[in-house]
Z-matrix of the N, CA and C atoms (Angstrom, degrees):
N
C 1 1.446
C 2 1.526 1 109.83
N 3 1.314 2 114.55 1 151.89
C 4 1.470 3 120.26 2 172.39
C 5 1.522 4 107.03 3 -96.96
N 6 1.331 5 115.69 4 124.21
C 7 1.460 6 121.72 5 -176.25
C 8 1.518 7 109.42 6 -126.45
N 9 1.331 8 116.04 7 130.37
C 10 1.459 9 122.14 8 172.73
C 11 1.520 10 107.42 9 -99.24
N 12 1.325 11 116.29 10 129.73
C 13 1.461 12 121.73 11 174.91
C 14 1.520 13 107.20 12 -116.03
N 15 1.346 14 116.35 13 108.50
C 16 1.459 15 119.13 14 174.73
C 17 1.527 16 107.45 15 -78.59
N 18 1.320 17 116.06 16 144.88
C 19 1.461 18 118.83 17 -175.80
C 20 1.520 19 112.24 18 69.72
N 21 1.314 20 116.74 19 22.71
C 22 1.462 21 121.89 20 -175.97
C 23 1.514 22 114.87 21 -74.02
N 24 1.339 23 117.77 22 -2.07
C 25 1.464 24 121.07 23 173.66
C 26 1.524 25 110.76 24 -99.11
N 27 1.332 26 116.45 25 0.91
C 28 1.455 27 121.37 26 -178.86
C 29 1.514 28 112.95 27 -89.32
N 30 1.304 29 114.97 28 -178.68
C 31 1.458 30 123.10 29 -176.17
C 32 1.532 31 112.26 30 -55.72
N 33 1.309 32 117.86 31 -59.85
C 34 1.467 33 120.29 32 -176.50
C 35 1.520 34 111.06 33 -79.90
N 36 1.330 35 116.52 34 -45.89
C 37 1.462 36 120.58 35 -177.12
C 38 1.513 37 113.44 36 -56.40
N 39 1.326 38 117.61 37 -36.93
C 40 1.468 39 119.91 38 -179.05
C 41 1.529 40 111.62 39 -66.60
N 42 1.315 41 117.13 40 -32.08
C 43 1.469 42 120.25 41 176.40
C 44 1.529 43 110.76 42 -71.69
N 45 1.324 44 116.62 43 -35.82
C 46 1.470 45 121.09 44 176.02
C 47 1.527 46 109.43 45 -63.53
N 48 1.331 47 116.61 46 -42.91
C 49 1.468 48 121.25 47 176.81
C 50 1.525 49 110.09 48 -57.53
N 51 1.319 50 117.06 49 -48.19
C 52 1.470 51 120.71 50 179.24
C 53 1.527 52 111.25 51 -56.82
N 54 1.322 53 116.83 52 -43.49
C 55 1.471 54 120.44 53 -178.94
C 56 1.526 55 111.14 54 -64.23
N 57 1.322 56 117.44 55 -43.74
C 58 1.468 57 120.41 56 178.52
C 59 1.527 58 111.18 57 -62.41
N 60 1.320 59 116.71 58 -43.23
C 61 1.469 60 120.27 59 179.83
C 62 1.527 61 110.13 60 -64.54
N 63 1.318 62 117.10 61 -41.11
C 64 1.468 63 120.40 62 178.00
C 65 1.524 64 112.34 63 -62.19
N 66 1.335 65 116.59 64 -24.45
C 67 1.466 66 121.28 65 177.06
C 68 1.526 67 112.26 66 -88.70
N 69 1.343 68 116.70 67 -0.39
C 70 1.456 69 120.91 68 175.90
C 71 1.516 70 115.85 69 90.80
N 72 1.322 71 118.26 70 13.80
C 73 1.458 72 120.92 71 -179.98
C 74 1.531 73 111.38 72 -84.65
N 75 1.318 74 115.29 73 155.09
C 76 1.467 75 122.10 74 171.86
C 77 1.524 76 106.88 75 -84.90
N 78 1.328 77 117.27 76 123.34
C 79 1.458 78 121.02 77 -174.13
C 80 1.524 79 110.85 78 -121.46
N 81 1.335 80 114.53 79 132.45
C 82 1.456 81 121.87 80 172.73
C 83 1.523 82 106.97 81 -116.57
N 84 1.319 83 116.16 82 121.89
C 85 1.459 84 122.62 83 177.07
C 86 1.522 85 107.70 84 -92.13
N 87 1.330 86 115.87 85 128.97
C 88 1.462 87 121.14 86 172.96
C 89 1.523 88 106.55 87 -117.12
N 90 1.320 89 115.86 88 118.86
C 91 1.459 90 121.04 89 -175.79
C 92 1.524 91 107.93 90 -151.92
N 93 1.327 92 117.27 91 140.77
C 94 1.468 93 119.23 92 176.51
C 95 1.526 94 111.62 93 -89.96
N 96 1.313 95 117.00 94 0.24
C 97 1.469 96 124.76 95 178.33
C 98 1.531 97 112.79 96 60.15
N 99 1.336 98 117.25 97 22.21
C 100 1.463 99 119.63 98 176.38
C 101 1.530 100 111.00 99 -72.44
N 102 1.317 101 116.82 100 -29.41
C 103 1.467 102 121.35 101 176.03
C 104 1.527 103 110.99 102 -128.19
N 105 1.320 104 116.76 103 -30.90
C 106 1.462 105 121.15 104 179.38
C 107 1.519 106 111.39 105 -74.35
N 108 1.312 107 114.67 106 166.78
C 109 1.463 108 120.60 107 -178.42
C 110 1.521 109 109.38 108 -125.56
N 111 1.309 110 114.70 109 134.12
C 112 1.466 111 121.05 110 179.81
C 113 1.535 112 111.45 111 -53.94
N 114 1.323 113 116.80 112 -36.92
C 115 1.470 114 119.67 113 -177.76
C 116 1.535 115 112.82 114 -69.95
N 117 1.333 116 117.88 115 -13.55
C 118 1.470 117 120.73 116 175.61
C 119 1.529 118 112.60 117 -78.22
N 120 1.329 119 117.04 118 -16.18
C 121 1.464 120 120.96 119 -174.07
C 122 1.528 121 110.26 120 -80.05
N 123 1.303 122 115.87 121 126.17
C 124 1.461 123 122.48 122 177.09
C 125 1.529 124 108.86 123 -57.22
N 126 1.333 125 118.61 124 131.53
C 127 1.469 126 120.56 125 -178.16
C 128 1.532 127 113.57 126 -63.41
N 129 1.325 128 118.07 127 -16.00
C 130 1.462 129 120.57 128 177.55
C 131 1.526 130 112.55 129 -85.89
N 132 1.329 131 116.93 130 -5.16
C 133 1.464 132 121.52 131 176.98
C 134 1.524 133 109.41 132 -96.01
N 135 1.303 134 115.55 133 150.58
C 136 1.468 135 121.74 134 173.35
C 137 1.526 136 107.49 135 -88.07
N 138 1.326 137 117.34 136 133.61
C 139 1.464 138 122.02 137 179.55
C 140 1.519 139 109.90 138 -106.75
N 141 1.331 140 115.81 139 125.50
C 142 1.460 141 123.09 140 172.62
C 143 1.521 142 107.10 141 -117.37
N 144 1.324 143 116.52 142 122.24
C 145 1.459 144 120.32 143 179.60
C 146 1.526 145 107.72 144 -89.90
N 147 1.338 146 115.12 145 112.42
C 148 1.463 147 120.92 146 -177.24
C 149 1.519 148 109.73 147 -158.98
N 150 1.314 149 115.40 148 155.71
C 151 1.460 150 124.01 149 176.29
C 152 1.525 151 107.43 150 -95.88
N 153 1.334 152 118.10 151 126.16
C 154 1.467 153 120.41 152 -176.67
C 155 1.524 154 112.98 153 -65.13
N 156 1.317 155 118.62 154 -14.87
C 157 1.463 156 120.14 155 178.20
C 158 1.529 157 112.41 156 -89.43
N 159 1.324 158 117.52 157 2.93
C 160 1.466 159 121.05 158 -176.64
C 161 1.527 160 112.53 159 -93.99
N 162 1.328 161 115.43 160 156.89
C 163 1.469 162 120.15 161 175.09
C 164 1.528 163 110.15 162 -67.94
N 165 1.327 164 117.56 163 -28.18
C 166 1.471 165 120.74 164 177.34
C 167 1.527 166 110.72 165 -61.94
N 168 1.327 167 117.36 166 -33.89
C 169 1.464 168 120.70 167 177.85
C 170 1.530 169 110.61 168 -66.77
N 171 1.323 170 117.10 169 -42.30
C 172 1.474 171 120.74 170 177.08
C 173 1.523 172 109.53 171 -60.16
N 174 1.333 173 116.42 172 -43.87
C 175 1.471 174 120.49 173 177.69
C 176 1.527 175 110.77 174 -61.17
N 177 1.333 176 116.79 175 -41.28
C 178 1.464 177 121.36 176 179.81
C 179 1.529 178 110.85 177 -61.64
N 180 1.330 179 117.24 178 -43.80
C 181 1.469 180 119.68 179 177.15
C 182 1.526 181 110.66 180 -60.53
N 183 1.341 182 116.26 181 -38.27
C 184 1.462 183 119.96 182 177.55
C 185 1.516 184 112.37 183 -63.65
N 186 1.322 185 116.83 184 -36.72
C 187 1.468 186 120.84 185 178.15
C 188 1.528 187 111.15 186 -72.53
N 189 1.322 188 116.94 187 -41.45
C 190 1.465 189 121.37 188 -175.28
C 191 1.526 190 113.01 189 -77.43
N 192 1.317 191 117.06 190 -36.75
C 193 1.471 192 123.19 191 -176.18
C 194 1.535 193 111.84 192 46.54
N 195 1.340 194 116.42 193 59.24
C 196 1.466 195 119.26 194 -177.08
C 197 1.526 196 112.05 195 -71.53
N 198 1.320 197 115.26 196 159.18
C 199 1.462 198 121.19 197 174.20
C 200 1.529 199 110.44 198 -76.40
N 201 1.326 200 115.15 199 -38.52
C 202 1.469 201 122.01 200 -176.91
C 203 1.523 202 108.82 201 -134.90
N 204 1.339 203 115.92 202 142.63
C 205 1.459 204 121.70 203 167.12
C 206 1.522 205 106.63 204 -118.07
N 207 1.324 206 116.31 205 121.03
C 208 1.459 207 123.24 206 177.55
C 209 1.526 208 106.13 207 -103.97
N 210 1.332 209 115.95 208 109.11
C 211 1.470 210 121.98 209 -167.22
C 212 1.530 211 112.70 210 -98.22
N 213 1.343 212 114.49 211 97.35
C 214 1.464 213 121.77 212 177.56
C 215 1.524 214 112.68 213 -105.13
N 216 1.326 215 118.70 214 -16.06
C 217 1.466 216 120.96 215 -176.69
C 218 1.528 217 109.88 216 -63.13
N 219 1.324 218 116.31 217 128.96
C 220 1.463 219 120.06 218 -178.54
C 221 1.519 220 110.53 219 -169.81
N 222 1.309 221 114.25 220 159.92
C 223 1.452 222 122.55 221 165.33
C 224 1.520 223 103.37 222 -85.75
N 225 1.331 224 118.85 223 123.10
C 226 1.464 225 120.57 224 -169.04
C 227 1.530 226 115.17 225 -114.62
N 228 1.298 227 118.21 226 5.75
C 229 1.463 228 120.48 227 -175.38
C 230 1.531 229 111.58 228 -99.94
N 231 1.329 230 116.40 229 120.88
C 232 1.465 231 120.34 230 174.95
C 233 1.523 232 109.41 231 -60.73
N 234 1.325 233 116.27 232 -44.40
C 235 1.468 234 120.94 233 -179.25
C 236 1.535 235 110.89 234 -58.16
N 237 1.332 236 117.14 235 -46.55
C 238 1.464 237 120.03 236 179.33
C 239 1.522 238 111.83 237 -66.15
N 240 1.332 239 117.41 238 -32.72
C 241 1.465 240 119.99 239 179.34
C 242 1.522 241 111.28 240 -66.19
N 243 1.317 242 116.98 241 -34.44
C 244 1.461 243 121.17 242 177.70
C 245 1.528 244 110.03 243 -72.75
N 246 1.325 245 117.00 244 -40.48
C 247 1.466 246 121.51 245 -179.69
C 248 1.525 247 112.01 246 -69.23
N 249 1.341 248 117.74 247 -34.80
C 250 1.466 249 121.47 248 -176.98
C 251 1.529 250 109.96 249 -142.87
N 252 1.344 251 117.05 250 74.95
C 253 1.461 252 119.79 251 -177.24
C 254 1.527 253 113.61 252 -63.74
N 255 1.327 254 118.21 253 -26.27
C 256 1.468 255 119.88 254 178.41
C 257 1.524 256 111.12 255 -67.81
N 258 1.327 257 117.29 256 -41.97
C 259 1.462 258 120.07 257 176.80
C 260 1.523 259 110.46 258 -65.60
N 261 1.321 260 116.57 259 -40.97
C 262 1.463 261 120.94 260 177.64
C 263 1.530 262 110.30 261 -58.79
N 264 1.318 263 116.60 262 -44.96
C 265 1.468 264 121.71 263 178.42
C 266 1.525 265 110.93 264 -63.65
N 267 1.323 266 117.12 265 -45.92
C 268 1.467 267 120.60 266 -178.91
C 269 1.519 268 110.71 267 -59.38
N 270 1.300 269 116.04 268 -45.24
C 271 1.465 270 119.08 269 -174.69
C 272 1.525 271 112.47 270 -77.14
N 273 1.329 272 117.90 271 -42.01
C 274 1.461 273 120.03 272 -173.15
C 275 1.525 274 114.15 273 -91.83
N 276 1.322 275 118.02 274 -41.07
C 277 1.466 276 119.71 275 -179.79
C 278 1.518 277 110.55 276 -87.97
N 279 1.336 278 117.03 277 -58.38
C 280 1.468 279 119.34 278 -177.76
C 281 1.524 280 111.81 279 -66.21
N 282 1.341 281 117.43 280 -35.95
C 283 1.466 282 119.88 281 176.72
C 284 1.517 283 111.55 282 -61.49
N 285 1.333 284 116.73 283 -42.39
C 286 1.466 285 119.99 284 179.13
C 287 1.518 286 111.11 285 -69.82
N 288 1.328 287 117.93 286 -40.38
C 289 1.466 288 120.31 287 177.36
C 290 1.525 289 110.47 288 -62.67
N 291 1.315 290 117.51 289 -40.14
C 292 1.464 291 121.58 290 176.11
C 293 1.526 292 110.41 291 -61.42
N 294 1.339 293 116.05 292 -42.12
C 295 1.464 294 120.87 293 176.99
C 296 1.530 295 110.62 294 -61.38
N 297 1.327 296 117.40 295 -44.32
C 298 1.467 297 120.46 296 -179.59
C 299 1.523 298 111.40 297 -62.65
N 300 1.314 299 116.12 298 -41.32
C 301 1.468 300 118.92 299 178.89
C 302 1.527 301 110.37 300 -66.58
N 303 1.326 302 116.97 301 -40.94
C 304 1.462 303 120.13 302 175.83
C 305 1.515 304 111.97 303 -63.30
N 306 1.332 305 116.63 304 -40.49
C 307 1.466 306 121.23 305 178.64
C 308 1.525 307 110.67 306 -63.83
N 309 1.321 308 116.61 307 -42.32
C 310 1.467 309 120.67 308 178.32
C 311 1.519 310 110.67 309 -60.16
N 312 1.316 311 116.14 310 -49.03
C 313 1.472 312 120.94 311 -178.24
C 314 1.524 313 111.95 312 -64.39
N 315 1.341 314 116.84 313 -34.74
C 316 1.471 315 121.32 314 -176.51
C 317 1.527 316 112.79 315 -86.03
N 318 1.325 317 117.52 316 -4.49
C 319 1.458 318 119.97 317 -179.79
C 320 1.519 319 113.82 318 71.88
N 321 1.330 320 116.65 319 31.24
C 322 1.468 321 121.16 320 178.81
C 323 1.528 322 109.11 321 -62.26
N 324 1.323 323 116.55 322 137.31
C 325 1.457 324 120.95 323 -178.35
C 326 1.515 325 114.15 324 -75.82
N 327 1.338 326 117.18 325 -34.97
C 328 1.460 327 119.88 326 -175.83
C 329 1.520 328 110.60 327 -155.62
N 330 1.329 329 115.22 328 142.55
C 331 1.459 330 122.46 329 171.99
C 332 1.524 331 107.42 330 -113.82
N 333 1.319 332 115.72 331 130.66
C 334 1.462 333 121.54 332 172.55
C 335 1.521 334 105.92 333 -106.87
N 336 1.327 335 115.71 334 116.08
C 337 1.458 336 121.72 335 -174.55
C 338 1.526 337 109.97 336 -106.03
N 339 1.325 338 115.79 337 131.86
C 340 1.454 339 121.34 338 178.41
C 341 1.520 340 108.34 339 -98.37
N 342 1.313 341 116.03 340 109.46
C 343 1.458 342 122.65 341 179.90
C 344 1.528 343 108.61 342 -92.71
N 345 1.297 344 117.91 343 -144.35
C 346 1.462 345 122.03 344 178.78
C 347 1.519 346 109.27 345 -128.55
N 348 1.304 347 116.03 346 136.79
C 349 1.453 348 120.51 347 179.92
C 350 1.511 349 114.03 348 -84.94
N 351 1.301 350 118.15 349 -5.40
C 352 1.455 351 119.36 350 -177.74
C 353 1.512 352 113.97 351 -138.37
N 354 1.325 353 116.82 352 -43.84
C 355 1.462 354 120.79 353 -171.68
C 356 1.523 355 113.48 354 -64.68
N 357 1.327 356 117.91 355 -25.52
C 358 1.469 357 118.59 356 -179.21
C 359 1.530 358 111.97 357 -77.63
N 360 1.332 359 117.75 358 -19.50
C 361 1.464 360 120.86 359 -177.03
C 362 1.526 361 113.84 360 -90.39
N 363 1.331 362 118.19 361 -17.08
C 364 1.455 363 119.32 362 -173.31
C 365 1.519 364 109.31 363 64.93
N 366 1.314 365 117.31 364 -143.04
C 367 1.469 366 121.49 365 176.85
C 368 1.531 367 108.18 366 -81.61
N 369 1.334 368 118.19 367 113.13
C 370 1.466 369 120.06 368 -176.62
C 371 1.529 370 112.30 369 -66.62
N 372 1.336 371 114.60 370 149.08
C 373 1.465 372 120.49 371 178.40
C 374 1.523 373 111.62 372 -73.95
N 375 1.350 374 116.56 373 -32.31
C 376 1.456 375 121.36 374 -179.88
C 377 1.524 376 109.46 375 -135.80
N 378 1.320 377 115.51 376 154.78
C 379 1.463 378 121.27 377 176.35
C 380 1.521 379 109.16 378 -124.54
N 381 1.304 380 120.09 379 138.39
C 382 1.460 381 123.74 380 -6.13
C 383 1.527 382 111.01 381 -64.90
N 384 1.312 383 114.89 382 154.38
C 385 1.461 384 122.08 383 -175.33
C 386 1.532 385 110.18 384 -74.49
N 387 1.340 386 118.25 385 116.02
C 388 1.464 387 119.85 386 178.35
C 389 1.528 388 111.11 387 -76.30
N 390 1.319 389 116.33 388 157.51
C 391 1.462 390 120.64 389 -178.41
C 392 1.526 391 112.29 390 -62.64
N 393 1.333 392 117.88 391 -26.37
C 394 1.464 393 120.14 392 -179.66
C 395 1.531 394 112.51 393 -91.21
N 396 1.335 395 117.50 394 12.24
C 397 1.458 396 121.46 395 174.39
C 398 1.526 397 108.24 396 -57.92
N 399 1.335 398 118.43 397 141.73
C 400 1.467 399 119.30 398 179.32
C 401 1.536 400 111.81 399 -58.22
N 402 1.324 401 114.76 400 139.98
C 403 1.466 402 121.01 401 176.71
C 404 1.523 403 107.93 402 -75.07
N 405 1.310 404 116.69 403 127.11
C 406 1.463 405 121.69 404 -179.13
C 407 1.521 406 109.15 405 -149.92
N 408 1.327 407 116.17 406 58.14
C 409 1.464 408 120.88 407 -177.98
C 410 1.519 409 110.08 408 -55.49
N 411 1.330 410 115.89 409 136.55
C 412 1.456 411 119.64 410 -179.50
C 413 1.531 412 112.19 411 -120.53
N 414 1.338 413 115.57 412 25.40
C 415 1.465 414 120.93 413 175.15
C 416 1.523 415 108.54 414 -152.48
N 417 1.337 416 117.13 415 157.81
C 418 1.464 417 118.70 416 174.33
C 419 1.529 418 111.84 417 -56.48
N 420 1.333 419 117.06 418 -36.27
C 421 1.461 420 120.20 419 179.17
C 422 1.529 421 110.98 420 -60.40
N 423 1.319 422 117.73 421 -47.84
C 424 1.460 423 120.99 422 179.04
C 425 1.518 424 111.82 423 -58.45
N 426 1.326 425 116.39 424 -42.60
C 427 1.466 426 120.67 425 177.97
C 428 1.522 427 110.35 426 -65.40
N 429 1.338 428 116.54 427 -42.21
C 430 1.474 429 119.53 428 -176.01
C 431 1.523 430 112.92 429 -72.39
N 432 1.314 431 118.56 430 -19.66
C 433 1.468 432 120.67 431 174.83
C 434 1.527 433 111.50 432 -88.35
N 435 1.341 434 117.57 433 -27.99
C 436 1.466 435 120.31 434 179.83
C 437 1.529 436 112.32 435 -82.36
N 438 1.317 437 117.94 436 -38.75
C 439 1.467 438 121.40 437 -176.76
C 440 1.528 439 112.80 438 -53.41
N 441 1.337 440 120.33 439 -44.68
C 442 1.469 441 119.08 440 178.89
C 443 1.529 442 114.04 441 -60.08
N 444 1.327 443 117.93 442 -24.24
C 445 1.464 444 119.18 443 176.57
C 446 1.530 445 110.46 444 -60.78
N 447 1.330 446 116.81 445 -36.21
C 448 1.472 447 120.73 446 176.78
C 449 1.530 448 110.78 447 -68.00
N 450 1.328 449 116.94 448 -41.61
C 451 1.467 450 120.05 449 177.70
C 452 1.524 451 111.23 450 -63.68
N 453 1.323 452 117.56 451 -37.40
C 454 1.468 453 120.42 452 177.02
C 455 1.526 454 110.49 453 -60.24
N 456 1.326 455 116.65 454 -45.66
C 457 1.462 456 120.22 455 177.61
C 458 1.515 457 111.96 456 -61.57
N 459 1.321 458 116.40 457 -40.27
C 460 1.465 459 120.83 458 178.36
C 461 1.525 460 111.47 459 -64.68
N 462 1.319 461 116.81 460 -44.26
C 463 1.470 462 120.10 461 179.36
C 464 1.528 463 111.23 462 -66.18
N 465 1.306 464 118.09 463 -30.04
C 466 1.468 465 119.66 464 174.63
C 467 1.530 466 109.55 465 -67.62
N 468 1.338 467 116.76 466 -46.68
C 469 1.467 468 120.29 467 -178.73
C 470 1.524 469 112.24 468 -66.06
N 471 1.326 470 117.12 469 -43.70
C 472 1.465 471 120.66 470 -175.56
C 473 1.522 472 113.84 471 -81.30
N 474 1.342 473 116.74 472 -35.60
C 475 1.465 474 120.31 473 -169.91
C 476 1.526 475 114.23 474 -124.63
N 477 1.325 476 117.59 475 -1.55
C 478 1.464 477 120.30 476 179.42
C 479 1.517 478 114.22 477 73.69
N 480 1.332 479 117.73 478 17.31
C 481 1.464 480 121.24 479 -179.14
C 482 1.530 481 110.16 480 -72.94
N 483 1.304 482 116.37 481 120.74
C 484 1.461 483 121.89 482 178.64
C 485 1.526 484 109.34 483 -78.03
N 486 1.335 485 115.85 484 143.30
C 487 1.462 486 118.57 485 178.70
C 488 1.516 487 111.01 486 -150.20
N 489 1.318 488 113.78 487 159.45
C 490 1.458 489 123.30 488 170.00
C 491 1.516 490 106.56 489 -132.66
N 492 1.322 491 116.52 490 135.41
C 493 1.459 492 121.45 491 175.42
C 494 1.522 493 108.65 492 -109.14
N 495 1.321 494 115.77 493 131.74
C 496 1.463 495 122.01 494 176.52
C 497 1.521 496 108.36 495 -115.29
N 498 1.315 497 116.45 496 131.80
C 499 1.465 498 121.97 497 178.01
C 500 1.525 499 108.76 498 -113.46
N 501 1.327 500 115.24 499 86.55
C 502 1.463 501 120.70 500 179.50
C 503 1.528 502 109.96 501 -70.45
N 504 1.308 503 115.30 502 146.14
C 505 1.457 504 120.18 503 172.10
C 506 1.518 505 109.98 504 -123.60
N 507 1.298 506 118.28 505 141.31
C 508 1.469 507 125.44 506 171.58
C 509 1.523 508 115.21 507 32.43
N 510 1.299 509 115.58 508 61.83
C 511 1.463 510 121.90 509 179.11
C 512 1.525 511 108.55 510 -82.09
N 513 1.323 512 116.78 511 142.28
C 514 1.461 513 120.03 512 176.35
C 515 1.518 514 109.15 513 -147.72
N 516 1.326 515 115.68 514 161.16
C 517 1.449 516 119.74 515 176.99
C 518 1.512 517 112.75 516 149.33
N 519 1.346 518 116.13 517 -166.43
C 520 1.462 519 120.96 518 -179.61
C 521 1.527 520 111.59 519 -56.52
N 522 1.305 521 115.65 520 144.41
C 523 1.466 522 126.14 521 179.70
C 524 1.526 523 113.15 522 77.48
N 525 1.317 524 117.60 523 2.58
C 526 1.460 525 120.03 524 177.21
C 527 1.518 526 109.24 525 -75.27
N 528 1.323 527 116.35 526 142.02
C 529 1.458 528 121.53 527 175.61
C 530 1.531 529 108.09 528 -78.58
N 531 1.330 530 118.37 529 111.01
C 532 1.466 531 119.47 530 -177.34
C 533 1.525 532 113.11 531 -69.82
N 534 1.320 533 117.29 532 -9.65
C 535 1.459 534 120.53 533 -178.43
C 536 1.520 535 112.70 534 -102.47
N 537 1.320 536 117.50 535 -1.45
C 538 1.460 537 121.04 536 178.66
C 539 1.519 538 110.95 537 -77.54
N 540 1.344 539 115.22 538 -179.87
C 541 1.460 540 121.70 539 -178.51
C 542 1.519 541 112.90 540 -56.59
N 543 1.331 542 116.70 541 -38.85
C 544 1.467 543 120.71 542 -177.68
C 545 1.523 544 111.72 543 -93.56
N 546 1.313 545 117.27 544 9.42
C 547 1.454 546 121.35 545 -173.59
C 548 1.506 547 116.01 546 -70.11
N 549 1.332 548 117.80 547 -12.56
C 550 1.461 549 119.31 548 -178.06
C 551 1.525 550 111.03 549 -59.97
N 552 1.322 551 118.06 550 -35.38
C 553 1.464 552 120.79 551 178.57
C 554 1.522 553 109.75 552 -65.13
N 555 1.331 554 116.85 553 -41.86
C 556 1.467 555 120.99 554 -179.41
C 557 1.529 556 111.69 555 -66.65
N 558 1.313 557 116.74 556 -32.99
C 559 1.462 558 120.55 557 -179.56
C 560 1.521 559 110.70 558 -65.13
N 561 1.331 560 116.73 559 -40.16
C 562 1.463 561 120.66 560 179.84
C 563 1.503 562 110.15 561 -74.99
């Protein structure tokens, strides 16, 4: 299969790329390198430097016609989302909507969307937090990661686009930025 991984030069996305390549898939990484690092990209993957909110990205999806798009590209800082909610919205909501429209036009079979395992819930009512806990985002980041889930459902109903949403929580490991917001786990 041909698989596009947005944010594939980042911490989590680069590991997803490695797994797909190990399974024998053709992988194209799309990353603007604003947070990702070129050295994280598996040498067997093709790297395209692009912003998922751009029209050039939609054109690229049309050229590639991938079977799957695994969408990891995002603005991931709660602090930055509070400081600049418009940028957070552009990158996380409009970028994902642009991806969905590009996927629809390109005939993509499935989109795998990476949401948030914590920020969309706010302060959970019970611990551990169950998946059906009420959504109560308390930051622009939480809102910007949850909103695309609604667009995914809409694109499935209107256009038959298949999707899976993953809500990762507190991920850590190799290639993680120890100085980022979630870096405290990596430091220990």
